[in-house]
C-alpha positions in Angstrom: 166.1 58.6 173.0 162.8 56.8 173.4 161.0 59.6 171.5 163.0 59.0 168.3 161.6 55.4 167.6 158.1 56.6 168.3 158.7 59.6 165.9 160.1 57.3 163.2 157.1 54.8 163.5 154.7 57.8 163.4 156.4 59.2 160.3 156.4 55.7 158.5 152.6 55.3 159.3 151.8 58.8 158.0 153.8 58.2 154.8 152.1 54.9 154.3 148.6 56.5 154.7 149.6 59.3 152.4 150.6 56.8 149.8 147.3 54.9 150.1 145.4 58.2 149.8 147.4 59.1 146.6 146.7 55.6 145.2 142.9 56.0 145.8 142.9 59.5 144.3 144.5 58.0 141.1 141.6 55.5 140.7 139.4 56.9 137.9 135.8 57.2 139.0 134.6 59.6 136.3 134.7 58.8 132.6 133.4 60.5 129.4 133.1 59.7 125.7 132.6 62.6 123.3 130.8 61.2 120.3 131.1 62.2 116.6 130.9 60.6 113.2 134.7 61.2 112.7 135.4 58.5 115.3 133.3 55.8 113.5 135.1 53.0 111.7 134.8 53.9 108.8 134.1 57.6 109.5 130.5 58.8 109.0 129.6 62.2 107.5 127.0 63.4 110.0 126.0 66.5 112.0 125.3 64.1 114.9 127.1 64.7 118.2 126.9 63.5 121.7 128.6 62.7 125.0 128.3 59.8 127.4 129.3 60.5 131.0 129.9 57.8 133.6 130.5 57.8 137.3 131.7 54.8 139.3 130.2 54.6 142.8 132.5 54.6 145.8 132.1 50.8 146.3 133.2 50.3 142.7 130.3 48.0 141.8 127.9 50.3 139.9 128.4 52.8 137.1 125.9 55.5 136.6 125.6 57.0 133.1 123.9 59.6 131.1 124.0 59.6 127.3 123.1 62.8 125.5 122.9 63.2 121.7 122.0 65.9 119.2 121.3 66.0 115.5 121.0 62.2 115.3 117.8 60.9 113.8 116.2 57.5 114.1 118.5 56.1 116.9 118.0 52.3 117.2 120.5 51.3 119.8 123.5 52.4 121.8 126.2 50.4 123.5 129.6 50.3 125.2 131.9 48.2 123.0 135.3 46.6 123.8 137.9 47.9 121.5 140.5 50.6 120.9 140.2 53.7 118.7 140.1 52.8 115.0 138.8 49.3 115.5 135.3 47.8 115.8 134.8 45.5 118.7 132.0 43.5 120.4 129.1 45.0 122.4 129.6 44.5 126.2 126.8 46.7 127.6 123.5 48.1 126.2 122.9 51.8 126.9 119.8 52.1 124.8 117.5 49.7 122.9 116.8 47.7 121.1 113.5 49.5 121.1 111.6 52.1 119.2 113.6 54.5 117.0 114.0 57.9 118.6 115.4 61.3 117.5 116.4 63.0 120.7 118.1 66.3 121.1 119.2 65.8 124.7 119.1 62.7 126.9 118.9 59.4 125.0 119.3 57.3 128.1 120.5 57.2 131.6 120.8 54.6 134.3 123.1 52.4 136.2 125.3 49.6 135.0 126.2 46.7 137.3 127.7 43.2 136.8 124.3 41.9 135.8 124.4 44.1 132.7 127.7 42.9 131.3 127.6 40.8 128.1 130.7 38.5 128.6 133.1 38.5 125.6 136.1 36.1 125.1 139.6 37.5 124.5 140.2 38.6 120.9 142.7 40.7 118.9 140.4 43.7 119.3 139.5 42.9 122.9 142.6 41.6 124.6 141.8 39.7 127.7 138.1 39.8 126.9 135.4 41.1 129.2 134.1 38.6 131.8 132.5 41.0 134.3 132.0 44.5 135.6 135.6 44.8 136.9 136.9 43.9 133.4 134.7 46.7 131.9 136.1 49.3 134.3 139.6 48.1 133.5 138.9 48.6 129.7 137.4 52.0 130.4 140.5 53.0 132.4 143.0 51.9 129.7 141.2 53.2 126.6 139.9 49.8 125.5 136.2 50.8 125.5 134.1 53.0 123.3 130.4 54.2 123.1 128.6 53.8 119.8 125.1 55.2 118.8 123.5 53.2 116.0 120.8 54.6 113.6 118.5 53.4 110.8 120.7 55.1 108.2 124.0 54.0 109.9 123.3 50.6 111.5 127.0 50.0 112.2 127.1 53.3 114.1 126.6 57.0 113.4 128.5 58.6 116.3 131.2 57.1 118.4 133.8 58.0 121.0 136.5 56.3 123.2 135.8 56.3 126.9 138.4 58.3 128.7 
């Protein structure tokens, strides 16, 4: 009889640990944003393409990124914006620039984003809840409320864009 309570406690502990492991596995640490002119608002007719890839570190306080573009001339800046697909929202992080215009076919920029890089934004219709800090940015990236935009001389509002997923 005494083995049954021990067995039940052991089973409960194992189930609880298994649930915690599943919850941690569900936390998204990798994000990507495929970029095209079709995703711009309004859409842009361009041969430009790109992809932004992001990886959250295990402590959840730094986001490494690499932004590759092709067929996109005279890039002036690139950012992460707060906003859903189909709407333009405020800049919350710089990925490139402002700086000299470049025409890369490959890596435009790479680095690490931390809380110090966040440009706080108040809540708005396009950015519900706003973005106050790094954790808010990760939340927006997880729920589809952030996009990457690459701006050029010809298309200063953005030439290629993609939602972070």
